[in-house]
DOMILO-74441 format. One record per residue (C-alpha): residue in one letter; x, y, z. Coordinates in pm, whole numbers, plus 50000, padded with zeros to 5 digits. Each point is the difference from the previous one (the first is absolute). Layout:
# residues N
AXYZ;...
END
This chain:
# residues 933
M886552422819107;E497804994449658;K497674965350081;K499124987649658;G497044975549934;Y500774980449621;V496304993449946;V499894964149759;T497394992249794;H499104962249965;T497604976349916;H499814962050123;W498044988249713;D499424964749998;R500144982449708;E496654978150069;W498994998050341;R496725014950113;Y499034999549599;P500434974949747;I502765011049748;W498185015249724;E497835020850273;S502785012450119;R501815006049674;I497155021849902;Y500495019450344;L503845001149940;A499035017849660;E497515023950171;M503015010550297;M502904999549673;D497935025049820;E499655024450289;L503984992350104;L501215008049670;D497405026549903;M502215017850330;L503164994049915;D499635017549661;T498655029650096;R501255004450386;Q503585003850064;D499365009950355;Y499104962650013;V503034987250053;S499744964249987;F498284965150049;L501224970850092;F498174966749888;D500474980350285;G503224974649885;Q498404980249719;S500185004649635;V497804973449846;F496745033750036;L501655009249726;E499284970649764;D496465001950157;Y499105033149933;L501214997549636;M497884973549964;L497415028350008;R501745032449948;P502864989349723;E499635035549893;N501535016150287;K503454974650009;G502145035349884;R498685024050239;L500904969550296;E503194996749869;K500485037649989;H499435001950405;I501774968750080;R502875014049838;D499525033850136;K499914976750364;R496235013350052;L498404969649977;L502204977750213;I499734962749928;G501954968750137;P502334984650117;W497184970049964;Y498334985249698;T496834989950243;L499704999550401;P500174970050092;D499214979650348;L503964994250094;Y499664969950206;P497734977649808;V501874999249713;S503924988849911;G502995018650054;E500444998549592;S497005018549952;L500345024250159;V503295007949798;R498304991249658;N497365029550165;L502445020150013;L501984991949701;K496745004749787;G499445037150172;D502925009549934;Q499844994349643;V496305013249988;C501205032750149;A503345002749747;E497594995849751;Y498235030250082;G503205022150099;H500224998250393;K500194980450301;L499065007850406;N503054990450087;V498394993950360;G498854969350157;Y496505011050038;E498444972550151;S496895010550179;F498104970949918;G502444970350129;W498124978050278;G503025001350177;Q503814999349847;P502154968949991;S503445005950142;Q501794993649650;F497865031649835;P503345024450116;Q501994974249740;I497554999449708;Y499595036050043;K503515008649986;G500344974049709;F497805028949801;G502045027250139;I497505012450226;D501615010950340;L496875015850162;V496694986150099;I496735009050119;V498604972450238;A496315005350113;K498834961650135;R501345000650227;V502855012750246;N499564995750382;E500375036550130;R502274983350321;K501994983649678;A500265031549849;P499075030650212;E500975021449730;S499105003549653;E502894992849871;F502324971450022;I502724979449837;W498304964749915;E502504972949948;G498874969049811;K500964968250103;D503014997849795;G501365026650121;T498815026849780;K499655034150111;V496985026149822;L498725033550209;A496434995250050;T496925020250166;R497144988250111;L498265032649941;G497795011250312;E496394999850145;D497954982649714;A502675000449792;R499035000749649;A496575017350052;N501455023450256;F499395037549852;Y496994988949784;M498054981850316;N500905023550219;T500075035149828;Y498815000249651;M496554980350063;E498835021650267;A501085030449833;M498504991349665;S496694990450189;G499385013150304;R499974975050128;A502344976250218;Y500614968349850;K500524980050303;S496495013750200;D497134993250026;E499185025149763;F501454986949635;R497004978549867;Y498485004849729;D496825025750024;Y497614988549772;G499135025849719;N502875019949997;T501484981649712;K498054985549725;L500304957150068;Y499984971549808;H499224965650125;K498834962149817;A497014992950131;D499794959049891;K500834974650248;T503494992849952;G500725033949857;S498865019550370;E503264982450101;Q502045021949825;D500795035750155;F497975031549940;F501975027049752;M499965040350004;L499015012149741;S500765032650014;H502975014950216;R500595027350245;E503295015150133;A500865031150084;V502785015450225;H498355003150362;E502685026250193;E498914999450336;N502274972350172;L502275002249711;K502995008450277;E498964971550247;L499224977249772;A503435005149805;L501964997350332;Y498054963350072;S501964992749669;W503545015150144;N499984989050329;A499024962149876;M503414997449877;K501775014150286;S501854963350024;S502295014949704;R503715006350042;L499595028349786;N498115023850214;N499525031149736;D498964978649762;R497784972549974;I498434983349742;L495705001549961;M498774977149817;D496665002449836;G498084973249821;S498114967850107;D498334971949791;S499055009449679;T500315036250100;C500145023249649;A501705029549944;Q498945024650180;T499695029449789;K499345027150302;L503124991250196;P502285026649888;E497325023050130;L499864981150346;I503435001050013;E500175038749931;K497625006750250;I501124983850258;N503585013749951;I498345032650063;A498474985050358;L503374982750092;K501765032449947;E500435005850413;E500744964550032;G503155006849755;I499114970349799;T499575000449634;L498444965949805;A501364994849649;H498184974949742;T503044977949874;S501194965949884;M500974968150155;E503185004949821;D500805035750160;Y499374991750342;A501994969249946;A503025018649933;L499085027650298;L500744969350252;K503144986349823;E501175034550023;K499125009550336;L499904967450231;N503334989850168;V499424964649898;G502554989250275;D497785009350304;L496724980849844;R499384967950199;V500064968849782;I497494977849944;K500444960049971;G498234975149780;E496475001149908;L497435024850074;R496924983050120;D498435015250323;G496574995450156;P497135004050065;A498734978449747;P498125025049788;S503315024049962;V501044976549757;S496834978649894;A501984975250138;N497994964349976;A498795006849622;L502744975349906;M497384968349998;T496755016549881;R498684989449621;Y503394965150071;P498814992049573;V500935034249905;K503654995250229;R500324963649876;K499335009949630;N502595028750053;K502814977750116;R499284972549701;A500455031649774;E503165011550140;S501824967150045;L498934987349586;L501285037849873;M502945009650230;D501494963850062;M498724980049745;A499215021449643;E502625022350042;P503064977150089;L498874976049701;S499565027049785;V503565008050033;T501154962149974;G498165004549655;T502015029149875;M503294975050092;M498064977349805;G499645022049674;M496515009950064;H498185035550000;Y499645015450350;H496635004750065;R499975033650139;N496665012449876;Y498324968050192;L501935003250316;N499495037450027;R495975001349976;A500064970150233;R501925023350216;D497825026849950;Y496744977350126;L501894992150270;L501065033050131;G496495014749902;S498514972950229;Q502225006350313;S498935035650104;H499675001650370;D495484995849970;S500404978049692;I502124973650108;N497925001850366;G496704997449861;V499085029950226;V497885003949688;Q496365001449870;E499374962849821;K500295017649640;T503615008350039;V501154968650175;R498924983849694;D502025017549806;V503274993950244;M499394964749923;Y499345006549630;R503785017849998;L501564974650162;D498784975249819;Q500595014649672;C504405000350179;T499784971050099;E498484986349596;L502365022049855;S503264984650215;E498894963049961;C499875002849616;V503605014050021;N500634974450183;D498784977249746;Q501545012349729;V503704997250157;I499104964850092;R499164989849645;H503295014749826;I501624975650241;A498014972749944;A499995007749634;N503475001850009;I501764972450189;S502294975149804;G497974974249881;E503334977349944;D499314976250316;F496454994049985;E497654988549754;K496625007849839;E498224982650232;D501695010550307;I497885014950349;L502275027150075;L498975026850301;L501995033950072;L500735009250356;V499935035950007;N501385022550248;P500055040750004;L501575001150351;P503655006749959;A501254971050228;K500424965449974;R496684981150130;N498994965750040;E496224993250074;V497624977850029;V496705007749764;E496944988849884;L499714995849644;V497294989049704;I501264981949687;D498234988149703;T501594965749849;P498744994749607;E496994972950058;E501694979849743;Q502954995950233;N497684983450274;I502485009050279;W498774991650346;D503465007050156;F503585014849941;D502915012850116;V500985036050010;L503565006149872;G502425030750008;M502255002049690;N502954985750182;G498354969850076;E498665004450374;K497404984750101;L497325026850151;E497964989650232;S496145001649972;A496894986150099;H496484990049822;I496995019350106;S497464993049724;R499264991049636;K496985006849754;E499375002649639;T499805035549855;V499775019449631;T501105036850007;P500375024449654;A503304999349916;V500125035649802;S501825013449686;R499655034749936;H499984988449605;T496954965950029;R497564995850178;P500954983650389;E500374961049977;P498424980150245;F503094982550246;Y498994969650161;A501744993450277;D500264981850376;R500435028750287;H502184990450241;E500545019350370;I503184997950138;I502295009050309;L503595006549821;E503255011150224;T501025019949718;G504064996050149;E502365031449920;I497715027249760;P503445027149896;A499605037650157;G498025019749714;G499814975849775;Y498624961649949;K500294967849968;T498284972449755;V499074966350126;K498784970549804;L497014975350072;V500774962249938;P497504973349977;K500294971050210;Q496824984350027;K497184997849740;F496244989849956;A497124985049828;R497385027349982;K497044977449966;Q500904977750299;K497495000650237;F501344983450289;W502855000750135;P502075035050008;A503344997950128;T500114998550370;R502525025050187;M502974994050123;S501565019250306;D503564993150145;G498555013750364;R501855035349937;E496655020450026;L500285030650234;G496294994550146;V500314978950325;S496384997050077;A496765023749851;C501055025250305;V503695001549968;M502655003949744;E503585005550038;N503755008349794;E503284998150115;Y499615036650114;L496044999950106;K497764980850208;A496295013949903;S497174990450260;V496725009649932;Q497475001650258;P496724990049996;N498505036450021;G502005007849677;T503205017450124;V503524984749958;K502614995150261;L503765002349793;L503114982550158;D503285006449911;K501834969850015;K503405015149964;T499625018550378;G497254980050102;F497505032950080;E496295000649911;T497145024149962;G497114999650173;E497065002249757;L500055021349657;N497665011049793;Y496935007750195;L497905022749906;E498685032750221;S497275024449932;G499305028250162;G497585027049973;D500685032249737;I497645035250007;G502975018649834;D500475009449692;Y502074990649705;W502885022850149;I500004990350391;H499024966250171;Y497545008550288;P498804970350206;P496305003850141;Y499545005950373;H498554968750074;D502244978649764;R499654962650018;I503454987549806;F499704961649871;S502544975349976;S499654973349776;L502014982150213;G496694980050173;V498824988449637;S500104961649917;A501734999449627;D499614974049750;I503464985949890;C501004979849753;M503604994749791;E500095004749643;E502934988249791;N502804982550211;T503525000149821;P503674999050098;L499915033049796;Q496465018550133;T497874989850252;S496835023750078;I497504998250274;C496835014449999;V497625021250246;S496325009749984;Y497825016650245;K497105023450083;F501355028950172;S496355018950161;V501045035850093;P497155029350051;A498065008549639;F501225040850118;S500595023150224;I498115033150044;R501325032150010;P499665031650247;E500325030949777;A502235025350144;G501324966150227;I497345009250271;Q496294998549805;G498484970050037;E501434965650035;S503314986049973;K499854963849990;R500244968949750;S497084984449945;S498504970550164;E498914986949614;M502504976549948;E501714990649590;D502114972049935;L503515005149787;L501284970149829;V503384994050034;S502404975049803;I503644994750043;R502454982549838;Y503144989150176;I503104991149744;L503244982850115;K502815003449736;K503034980249971;G502815018550136;A498025029050092;K500635015650331;K496755017750017;L496034987049986;D498305018049736;V496615005050042;V497035009949717;L496745011050235;R496415011349817;V497655020250215;K496095004249879;N499285030650213;T496065007050075;A500375022650299;K500465035649963;D501345020850251;H503484986950099;R503554996649972;L501164957449952;S503484990950121;V502024972049948;N501974991650307;F502944980550109;K501304984350333;A503705003249908;N501044995950413;V502565023749955;L500485028250199;A501735028349785;K499945038750114;G499365005749670;A499844989049640;S501455005749632;A498145006149711;G501105004049651;G499475034349852;H500665021549734;F504094988849851;C500224989850389;V498924976950281;D498275027550333;Y500624989650325;R497445015750213;N498834990650380;A497324974050056;A497555029650083;A499555037049946;D501755028850201;T498335013750290;E498825034649967;E500795027950286;N497484983950226;G501624963649984;L497464984749789;R499744987549658;Y498225005249655;T499394958649988;E498525004749651;M503565012349886;D500554967350134;K499404985649657;L503135007549806;P500904996749579;M501964968849878;Q501174991949630;G500974965949955;F500104986850370;A499635003050318;H502264989050265;I500614998050384;S502634982450218;D501515000050311;G503784999749926;K499784958950001;Q496634989249832;G498325015549700;F496624999049838;G499185018149700;V496975004049749;V501015000849600;S497325016949767;Q499505022749752;E496465006950086;F500395009350372;L500525037050063;E499385004250386;Y501384979650276;D499355010850361;A502634977950251;S498775020550313;R498804971850183;P503004979650145;G500864969849826;Y497495006249722;L500265012949642;S496555009549854;C499585012249627;T496825013049890;L498024983549735;F497385027249967;R497945031750121;A496354996649885;V497985031950035;R497985024149857;N500145026349712;M500395035550153;I502425023249886;C501365031850243;T498905025549776;E500195022150266;F500524996250408;R496025003550040;S498864985549716;G500694973549821;S498634980349615;Y498434968650140;Y498834973849731;P497904976350114;S499694987549709;Q503274992849947;E501194972350198;G503674990349852;G502125010850296;Q497924970450190;L501754977549766;Q496954970849967;E501974979249768;E502524966550070;M503755013750014;E503134977150002;Y503445005550166;R503114986449913;Y502865002250304;G503104980050096;L500744987950403;M503434999250093;V500964982050323;H504005008250038;S503355007950255;G501005030449983;T498855036949833;W498545006049683;E503265001549778;E501164967150120;A496294986949861;G500975014749671;M495695019850053;H501135022849758;E501074974949716;E497124973450097;A497725028949911;R501295012349658;R499844969749896;Q496094996850137;G499615027049841;V501814989349641;P499404965049915;V501014977849750;L498345004149622;P499644969649909;V498884990449586;Q500104966149788;F501534997149684;S500994984149745;T502135001249677;D499564994349662;F501164978849690;E502935028449944;K501494998350318;T500425034049970;G501425026250233;V503475013750197;L499265002650342;P501174977850248;V497704978250181;E501065017850358;K501285035450043;S500535027150225;F499685036749890;Y500285018150291;E500934995450440;V499945019150247;R501804989350326;G500285014950328;A497325019749942;Q496485004949947;A498455014549669;S497025019549961;C500495009549606;I501584987749688;K498955018049725;M501315021149694;G500495034250057;E497735025549965;D501235021049679;R503024971849859;D500504963749969;S502434991850304;T498764981650299;I498745017850313;L500424974950293;R499075013850381;I501114981350272;Y500175001550385;N501134987050326;P497404990450244;C502464981650270;T501445016850304;E503604995849904;A501765010149623;K499864981049715;E502314993049698;A497345001949715;A500814984749656;V498335007749659;I500584971349780;F498834998649622;D499984974349739;R502485016249809;P502805030350072;V498745032050129;K501325027149765;E499745027150197;A497745007550336;Y499435029950213;L498655008550377;V497005021349919;N497165023950174;M496494987650001;K499095020049712;E503194978749853;E501655030149921;R503584986950026;I502385006050328;K503214983449900;A501214969549787;I500724970350152;S502824974649991;S498854963049872;D501524968949840;E498914966149853;N498594988750301;G497585034250001;I499795026050246;K501224997950412;L498895028750212;V499855002550428;L496285009150119;E499915010950344;P496754993150208;D496645011749846;K501775017949722;I498375003149615;A502714998649704;T498205004449688;L502234987849665;E499955006449647;I501784972449778;L501014992149679;V500674966149875;
END
């Protein structure tokens, strides 16, 4: 029987990794010029796969705008395959909604150029989340190429059926040995250079080509560059080399049809490939094997045609097997400031600016599509796998932070415009011009009652010392005064010079009462005590009714929790409902880290330091019936650096005897009615080469942990799976989280709620741990024998102060019963308060309180206008273990409603009534709806 090898030429093109973005664009231009010349002139050069992305088109055309027509022709002719992605994101640090938007933007770019690769080509992912099959199916993709990483024990054959968490199934292949680089590294490189890539003879031969290298001190850290290139087909070992690549695909179910991936990081067009294939075919004639240059699409069609899908093994859930280097497993908390800023940008854009803009259209405003699209592009441009993890040079980190800042600023501006419109159009009928009003805006599609910290300015001439806060139905909202001071602030008009506003600034804590879902609530300040400004003695004495939450300088409690701060700065939590008390929560551990950005690697002579032995300074700050804070500060002494042996053995491997003090401050915040203890932790890191974690002795013995995922909650075993030898890769104990991590013994549970933690570890019985950061040297793994090392660039060591906000929950039952998912959503999307007033004319048509939209029985990840039409798109999902009846409610009748796919193409009409839309969501199901109101 004829045997055929399908050579698929491609590149893995990192937009910014080893080199900053403009230097990378210059190399991209050179690479694309050569590729386009090949496609223009050589019909035997069949196809080139550009790595599953499409953003490179923008980058290239910035430098070569005259070549757009050539690009379009080859993309339409399916010789240059682009997409389905826009950029190549790391899948775990970003939200599930970000992944959908990336594919959606990729779909739009590909449509503009005439064709999209409809294969889930995903060679860049550092593991694949459990909901990926459902996401890919939402874009009409039913074949996925996965590269990092599927254990051969789990998938002994290359091809398998991948079943997502919700039950969605797609055809998948893990390729074979060396995956995307099989033919390139095992055949092409030696055939074209005469030297085996994986042997010692593969090294630079000085004088063989022209060479270029910067010779100043910092420039010398950069790579050498060859200015000439010699490449020719060496025919002596072609048969053996080609057979090696052929046999590397022996695990394929198609014994006689095998894909041979020809490309790697930053590889170019390989102009002599047709000649090489022709000579290999002569060498392989006796073996009955013929190679053909082909496209990924042609091979995908072949798989679907020839595979007996019913015989394939089914693999369920996420694909993220060890060892850690195979999935770059420990990059989740490198460059923490980038991760934190990304989470804030995601939330501001997709949880606040977009939903608020939808409410704006309901009030007759223009939808801020251009602002929001620009913000989205800045966000997606920051989420490429190397960019978001900061596994790059310092210049690129600054570029990423800049893009995230742009997304943040644009989103905040959109928020401000919508909220200003609400404030300007609330009816003044019930107010006087001197009234001081607060607008409490809730972007979440669920009602909420919060305790919030506010800053309010009262006009100096009113001499207000104290006041009540009233809802518009006359209800008195509980508040607590914290401080007062005089201020002067510009009151800005676009039509004249700013006018100074002389005021008294009040810091207060307010219990908001119920704020409508997807809407706002107006409250009013009512003065109850005035003061004589020039009086020196004595200011009004404060009074108490004895309901403060603080019991002592170290203890506070509300109706649900008792928090006891220990002398070492940790805290114990008592669940007052069950009487269960945790051990010491919130202590730090520092262990050595001589790895790199991708992999945590402790030194041999490691020393792990704990803050349990410190003596902390402890004080109580505000103590009110609404909120009490206990503040902790201490110095945590750890080794100043670690000594790293090259190749794991060449030199000492230990932490230094020299010590550094990390400056730690913690604010524990307990609020009235709260079922969690809020924590603000600040660490000023002065040490290098270490991993810092925050640890919680929960005293909850659990076999596994549940963690927020992409449109779901992922349950994983407490420790990594064992390998064939019965041992496990301990670095695989550190696992991804989105929003929360939780352990439970079935009766008692403990969880950490945080939008800023991305990695947890539940492998120690009774404990939960979250990584704060990994401080490592800036070394890029350019090639497995030679890395790019930049001694002058130490940003990866994180010598700075970092802040973390999270909540601690102890409760009975499961994460569902505790409402962990909802707590995480509320923490990520705060109430947006503004102060406003009316005027002489008392104009405005909006009511003082209003809900525009609400979602019940499901979580919403997206409320925005359609990509190409003026209808509302909602994406909802059910992360729970049982089916839920979901309801979507608007402030007006729904005219039409449709179930759509993630590309926003209509699937079918769905019924609605005056109360909105109802539908049943099975566990872990995602539904995208289009609604016209």
